[in-house]
C-alpha positions in Angstrom: 0.0 0.0 0.0 1.3 3.5 -0.9 -1.3 5.3 1.2 -3.2 5.3 4.5 -6.0 7.0 6.2 -4.1 7.1 9.5 -1.4 9.5 8.3 -1.5 13.3 8.4 0.0 15.9 6.1 3.8 16.5 6.5 4.3 18.8 9.5 6.9 21.5 9.6 7.5 21.3 5.8 7.4 25.1 5.3 9.1 28.0 7.0 8.1 31.6 7.2 9.8 32.7 4.0 8.3 29.9 1.9 4.8 30.7 3.3 5.2 34.4 2.5 6.1 33.4 -1.1 3.0 31.2 -1.2 0.8 34.1 -0.1 2.2 36.4 -2.8 1.9 33.7 -5.5 -1.7 33.0 -4.4 -2.7 36.6 -5.2 -0.9 36.3 -8.6 0.3 39.9 -9.0 1.2 39.8 -12.7 -1.8 37.7 -13.7 -4.2 39.9 -11.7 -2.8 43.1 -13.2 -2.9 41.7 -16.8 -6.4 40.3 -16.4 -8.1 43.2 -14.6 -6.3 46.5 -15.0 -8.0 47.5 -18.2 -11.4 46.8 -16.7 -10.6 48.8 -13.5 -9.1 51.8 -15.4 -12.1 51.7 -17.8 -14.5 51.8 -14.8 -12.9 54.5 -12.7 -10.0 56.0 -14.7 -7.5 57.9 -12.5 -9.2 56.7 -9.4 -8.0 53.1 -10.1 -5.1 53.3 -7.5 -7.6 54.6 -4.9 -10.0 51.7 -5.6 -7.1 49.3 -4.9 -6.3 51.1 -1.7 -9.8 51.3 -0.3 -10.4 47.7 -1.1 -7.1 46.7 0.6 -8.3 48.2 3.9 -11.3 45.9 4.5 -9.4 43.0 2.9 -6.8 43.5 5.7 -9.6 42.9 8.1 -10.2 39.5 6.6 -6.5 38.8 6.7 -6.5 39.6 10.4 -9.5 37.4 10.9 -7.7 34.4 9.2 -4.6 35.0 11.3 -6.6 35.1 14.6 -8.7 32.1 13.8 -5.5 30.2 12.7 -4.1 30.7 16.2 -6.8 28.7 17.9 -7.7 26.2 15.2 -4.9 24.8 13.0 -6.8 23.1 10.2 -6.1 22.4 6.5 -9.8 23.2 5.8 -9.4 26.7 7.3 -12.8 28.5 6.8 -14.5 25.2 6.5 -13.6 24.4 10.1 -13.7 27.9 11.6 -17.1 28.9 10.3 -18.5 25.5 11.1 -17.3 25.8 14.7 -18.4 29.4 15.3 -21.5 30.2 13.1 -23.0 26.9 12.0 -21.7 23.6 10.5 -23.9 24.1 7.4 -22.3 27.6 6.8 -18.9 26.0 7.5 -19.4 23.4 4.8 -20.7 25.9 2.3 -17.6 28.1 3.0 -15.3 25.1 2.2 -17.5 24.2 -0.8 -17.3 27.8 -2.1 -13.5 27.6 -2.1 -13.6 24.2 -3.8 -15.9 25.5 -6.5 -14.0 28.8 -7.0 -10.7 27.0 -7.2 -12.0 24.4 -9.6 -13.4 27.1 -11.9 -10.0 28.8 -11.8 -8.3 25.7 -13.0 -9.9 26.4 -16.4 -10.1 30.2 -16.2 -6.4 30.4 -15.3 -5.0 27.6 -17.4 -6.5 28.8 -20.7 -4.7 32.2 -20.7 -1.5 30.5 -19.5 -1.7 28.3 -22.6 -2.5 31.3 -24.8 0.3 33.4 -23.6 2.8 30.6 -23.7 1.9 30.1 -27.4 2.1 33.8 -28.0 5.8 33.8 -26.9 6.4 31.3 -29.7 4.1 32.6 -32.4 1.4 35.3 -31.8 -0.9 33.6 -34.4 -1.1 30.4 -32.4 -2.6 32.1 -29.4 -6.0 32.5 -31.1 -6.3 28.7 -31.6 -8.6 27.7 -28.7 -7.8 24.0 -29.0 -4.0 24.6 -28.9 -4.4 27.1 -26.0 -6.5 24.5 -24.1 -3.9 21.8 -24.7 -1.0 24.1 -23.6 -2.9 25.2 -20.5 -3.7 21.6 -19.7 0.0 20.8 -20.0 0.9 23.5 -17.4 -2.0 22.3 -15.2 -0.8 18.7 -15.2 2.8 19.8 -14.4 1.6 21.8 -11.4 -0.6 18.8 -10.4 2.5 16.6 -10.3 4.3 19.2 -8.2 1.5 19.4 -5.7 1.3 15.6 -5.6 5.0 15.6 -4.7 4.5 17.3 -1.4 4.7 20.7 0.3 8.5 20.9 0.2 8.5 20.3 -3.6 5.7 22.8 -4.1 7.6 25.4 -2.1 10.8 24.9 -4.1 8.9 25.2 -7.4 7.1 28.3 -6.1 10.4 30.0 -5.1 11.7 29.5 -8.6 8.6 30.5 -10.6 7.5 33.4 -8.4 11.1 34.5 -7.8 11.5 35.1 -11.6 8.1 36.7 -11.9 8.7 39.2 -9.0 12.2 40.0 -10.3 10.7 41.0 -13.7 8.0 43.0 -12.0 10.5 44.8 -9.8 12.7 45.6 -12.8 9.7 47.1 -14.7 8.4 49.0 -11.6 11.8 50.7 -11.4 11.7 51.3 -15.2 8.3 52.9 -14.8 9.5 55.3 -12.2 12.3 56.4 -14.4 10.2 56.6 -17.5 8.7 59.9 -18.7 4.9 59.4 -18.9 3.1 60.5 -22.0 -0.5 60.1 -20.8 -0.9 62.0 -17.4 1.3 63.4 -14.7 1.0 61.6 -11.4 -0.8 63.4 -8.6 -1.4 62.2 -5.0 -5.1 62.9 -5.4 -5.3 59.7 -7.4 -5.2 57.9 -4.0 -8.1 60.1 -2.6 -11.8 60.1 -3.2 -11.9 63.0 -5.7 -11.6 61.1 -8.9 -14.5 58.7 -8.2 -17.8 59.5 -10.0 -19.7 59.7 -6.7 -20.7 56.7 -4.6 -21.6 54.6 -7.7 -18.1 55.0 -9.1 -16.6 54.2 -5.8 -18.7 51.0 -5.5 -17.8 50.0 -9.1 -14.1 50.5 -8.5 -13.9 48.6 -5.2 -16.1 45.8 -6.7 -13.5 45.2 -9.4 -10.5 45.7 -7.1 -11.8 43.0 -4.7 -10.9 40.3 -7.2 -7.2 41.3 -7.4 -6.5 40.0 -3.9 -8.0 36.5 -3.7 -5.5 33.7 -3.0 -3.4 34.9 -0.1 -5.3 32.6 2.2 -3.5 29.5 0.8 -1.2 30.0 3.9 -4.1 28.9 6.1 -4.7 25.7 4.0 -1.0 24.9 4.4 -1.1 25.5 8.2 -0.8 21.8 9.1 2.4 21.7 7.1 3.9 24.9 8.3 6.4 25.4 11.2 4.9 27.5 14.1 1.8 27.9 11.9 -0.2 29.6 14.7 2.1 32.6 14.1 3.5 32.0 10.6 0.3 31.6 8.6 -1.2 35.0 9.7 2.1 36.8 9.5 2.7 35.5 5.9 -0.7 36.6 4.8 -0.2 40.1 6.1 3.2 40.4 4.4 1.9 38.8 1.2 -1.1 41.1 0.9 1.2 44.1 1.6 3.6 43.1 -1.2 0.9 42.5 -3.8 -0.8 45.8 -2.8 2.4 47.7 -3.5 2.8 46.0 -6.8 -0.9 46.6 -7.8 -0.7 50.3 -6.9 2.7 50.9 -8.6 1.7 49.3 -11.8 -1.8 50.8 -11.9 -0.2 54.3 -11.5 2.3 53.4 -14.2 -0.5 52.4 -16.6 -2.3 55.7 -15.9 0.9 57.8 -16.4 2.5 56.0 -19.3 -0.4 54.6 -21.4 -3.2 56.6 -23.0 -6.8 55.4 -22.7 -6.7 54.4 -26.3 -3.8 52.1 -25.7 -5.4 50.6 -22.7 -8.7 49.9 -24.4 -7.0 48.5 -27.6 -5.0 46.0 -25.5 -7.5 45.3 -22.7 -6.2 41.7 -22.1 -2.6 42.5 -22.6 -2.0 45.8 -20.8 1.2 44.7 -19.0 2.8 43.6 -22.3 2.1 47.0 -23.9 3.4 48.8 -20.8 6.6 46.6 -20.9 7.1 47.4 -24.6 6.8 51.1 -23.9 9.3 51.0 -21.0 11.8 48.7 -22.7 11.2 48.6 -26.5 12.1 45.4 -28.2 12.1 42.9 -25.3 9.9 44.5 -22.6 6.7 43.1 -24.0 7.9 39.6 -24.1 9.4 39.8 -20.6 6.0 41.0 -19.3 4.2 38.2 -21.0 6.7 35.8 -19.5 5.9 37.3 -16.0 2.2 36.8 -16.5 2.7 33.2 -17.7 4.8 32.5 -14.6 2.3 34.3 -12.3 -0.5 32.2 -13.8 1.4 28.9 -13.3 2.3 30.0 -9.7 -1.3 30.7 -8.8 -2.4 27.4 -10.4 -0.2 25.7 -7.9 -1.5 27.6 -4.9 -5.1 27.1 -6.0 -4.5 23.4 -6.4 -3.1 23.3 -2.8 -6.2 25.2 -1.5 -8.7 22.9 -3.2 -6.9 19.6 -2.4 -6.3 20.6 1.3 -10.0 21.6 1.7 -11.2 18.3 0.2 -8.7 16.5 2.4 -10.2 18.1 5.5 -13.7 17.3 4.3 -12.8 13.6 3.6 -11.1 13.4 7.0 -14.2 14.7 8.7 -16.5 12.4 6.6 -18.4 15.3 5.2 -17.3 14.2 1.7 -16.2 10.7 0.7 -13.6 9.5 3.2 -11.2 8.5 0.5 -10.4 12.2 0.0 -8.8 12.1 3.4 -6.2 9.5 2.3 -2.6 10.6 2.5 0.2 9.1 0.3 2.7 7.2 2.5 5.8 8.6 0.7 4.8 12.2 -0.3 2.4 13.0 2.6 -0.1 14.5 0.2 -3.8 13.9 -0.1 -3.3 11.9 -3.3 -7.0 11.0 -3.9 -8.1 14.6 -3.6 -5.3 15.6 -6.1 -6.4 12.8 -8.5 -10.1 13.8 -8.3 -9.3 17.5 -8.8 -7.1 16.7 -11.8 -9.7 14.5 -13.4 -12.5 17.0 -12.9 -10.4 19.9 -14.2 -9.4 18.0 -17.4 -13.0 17.2 -18.1 -13.8 20.9 -17.8 -10.9 21.7 -20.2 -12.5 19.4 -22.8 -15.9 20.9 -22.1 -14.7 24.4 -22.3 -13.2 23.8 -25.7 -16.7 23.1 -27.0 -18.3 26.1 -25.3 -16.8 28.9 -27.4 -13.9 31.3 -27.3 -11.5 31.4 -24.4 -12.5 35.0 -23.7 -16.1 34.1 -23.2 -15.3 31.2 -20.9 -12.8 33.2 -18.9 -15.0 36.2 -18.5 -18.0 34.3 -17.0 -15.9 32.0 -14.9 -13.8 34.7 -13.3 -16.9 36.8 -12.6 -18.4 33.7 -10.9 -15.3 33.2 -8.8 -16.0 36.6 -7.2 -19.3 35.3 -5.7 -17.6 32.3 -4.2 -14.6 34.1 -2.6 -16.5 37.1 -1.2 -19.0 34.7 0.5 -16.3 32.6 2.3 -14.2 35.7 3.1 -17.3 37.4 4.6 -18.2 34.4 6.7 -14.6 34.1 8.0 -14.7 37.7 9.1 -17.8 37.0 11.1 -16.4 33.8 12.5 -13.4 35.7 13.9 -15.6 38.2 15.7 -17.7 35.4 17.2 -14.7 33.3 18.3 -13.0 36.3 20.0 -16.2 38.0 21.2 -15.4 37.6 24.9 -12.0 39.3 24.5 -13.0 42.3 22.4 -13.3 44.7 25.3 -10.1 43.7 26.9 -8.2 46.5 25.2 -8.5 49.0 22.3 -6.2 46.8 20.3 -8.4 43.7 20.8 -11.5 45.7 19.9 -10.0 47.1 16.6 -7.9 44.1 15.4 -10.3 41.4 16.7 -13.7 43.0 16.3 -14.1 46.2 14.3 -11.7 45.6 11.5 -12.7 41.9 10.7 -16.3 43.0 11.0 -15.7 45.9 8.5 -14.0 43.4 6.2 -16.9 41.0 6.5 -19.6 43.6 5.8 -17.5 44.8 2.8 -17.4 41.3 1.4 -21.1 40.8 1.8 -21.7 44.1 0.1 -19.5 43.1 -2.8 -21.4 39.8 -3.1 -24.8 41.6 -3.2 -23.5 44.2 -5.7 -22.2 41.4 -7.9 -25.6 39.9 -8.2 -26.8 43.1 -9.8 -23.8 43.7 -12.0 -22.9 40.2 -13.4 -24.2 38.5 -16.5 -26.9 35.8 -16.1 -24.3 33.2 -17.1 -21.9 34.3 -14.4 -24.5 34.3 -11.7 -25.7 30.9 -12.8 -22.2 29.5 -12.6 -21.6 31.2 -9.2 -24.8 30.4 -7.4 -25.3 27.1 -9.2 -21.9 25.9 -8.1 -22.8 26.7 -4.5 -26.2 25.0 -4.8 -24.5 21.7 -5.8 -22.8 21.6 -2.4 -26.2 21.3 -0.6 -26.5 17.6 -1.7 -23.3 16.2 -0.1 -23.9 18.5 2.9 -27.3 17.1 3.7 -26.3 13.5 2.8 -23.3 13.4 5.3 -25.2 15.4 7.9 -27.9 12.7 7.9 -25.2 10.0 8.1 -24.1 11.6 11.4 -20.7 13.1 10.6 -19.2 14.4 13.8 -18.4 17.7 12.0 -22.1 18.6 12.4 -21.8 18.4 16.2 -18.7 20.4 16.7 -16.9 21.7 19.8 -17.5 25.4 19.7 -14.5 27.6 18.8 -13.9 30.0 21.7 -10.6 32.0 22.0 -10.9 32.2 25.8 -10.8 28.4 26.1 -7.9 27.9 23.6 -5.0 26.1 25.1 -1.7 27.5 23.7 -0.3 24.1 22.6 1.0 23.0 19.2 -1.2 20.3 17.8 0.4 17.2 16.4 -1.4 16.4 13.2 -1.9 12.7 12.6 -4.5 12.5 9.9 -7.8 11.6 11.5 -6.9 12.5 15.0 -8.8 10.6 17.7 -11.6 8.7 16.1 -14.6 6.8 17.1 -16.3 4.5 14.6 -14.2 6.0 11.8 -15.1 9.6 12.6 -13.3 12.3 14.6 -15.0 13.1 17.9 -15.2 17.0 18.1 -17.3 17.0 21.2 -14.6 15.3 23.4 -11.6 17.2 22.0 -9.2 18.0 24.8 -8.4 21.4 23.2 -10.1 23.4 20.5 -7.7 22.7 17.6 -9.7 19.7 16.3 -6.9 17.2 17.0 
């Protein structure tokens, strides 16, 4: 046998630096900028840097919520466990399911442009061939699938290489942008204020778009069982990671406003970074920027695979999904069944997407749907943190702000973005987003009726948390094949 249900994920595989790199890669700076900058600038113009700033403030509230929850419950399922133990197990399952659906959709939405851009580096004419782009994207996906199957250490090494080159290219062009004489507009600090928004409607439109730049940093929480000193490391890495990508987002958005005219931006709406690179460094700049976007997309494919497979692993371990998903490979210490299932489903979606139409149509609806999934589970996590720490919030002003007010602000912001998305998105995007969530109701009710211990959890309460490092051994203490939450000796689930 090469696998067992009694093993856990590999502990202490990642250090602080590797976890920070994972957080940055999860938010995919180059990919996010390439995919969304034209849309953001088109919506709010010179206010685009401000939209990123005012979206980052509530997003930091969610980052704080994840960090605080991770201190009292180290779990590969993250929001799936936290929300289930504070708000309600049904909401917890839907939180985990929302991540699974969003990540699965991204396998297609992210892999297709990776394939396109890879082909464009060889021959620009090949990039328009949907079948070839799908095949190339599937190739990158399978490579990342193999890396994730190989374990957390291999994943971290691959990530250091891929994201290291991406960030080096972005840093080079950020410096080049600062030294370049802009032809479109002169930078003004007012771009970071409220003055350039077209009223509240413009502000709402800008922050709605900006929210989707940041998703992915929370991979650090899904890796918590495999991270050294994860109670501290996962939250710290998320904060640093969001800070790094925020700076990159703002610098490049300002550079686009300064250097490129509105005509250039609209004419190259899916390739703004390449145009920017070519203007800054004629001849090779465009190709280097495309390379950065390809690497960014590959890097975030890896982190997304980690998130979805760890979430499914936690569900299988808890018997809220088929228990086989909780199996861990004896040699690689990875949830190999979850990896195989995700790989198979994604490849089926690749084939299906090839028959649905152009890659642009697929990517547009799928990415829009992802926004519904992510804002839902981020919002629930923010509420979960407030509930878990509710008895400590009045202990000091710091506890009130960092543990209550800021996570609650982040949660309300996410729910507002979710509601606004329902009025802004196309019918197809809403159908994908809400339909994907609705599918999760079937396994939720099925395993609830079968008596999974997940649905009778020990409540997560920060005042009862025992500051002890949990030793993760797969299923933990079990009775009748299920973990017994109610009799847990301390509130970490193990």
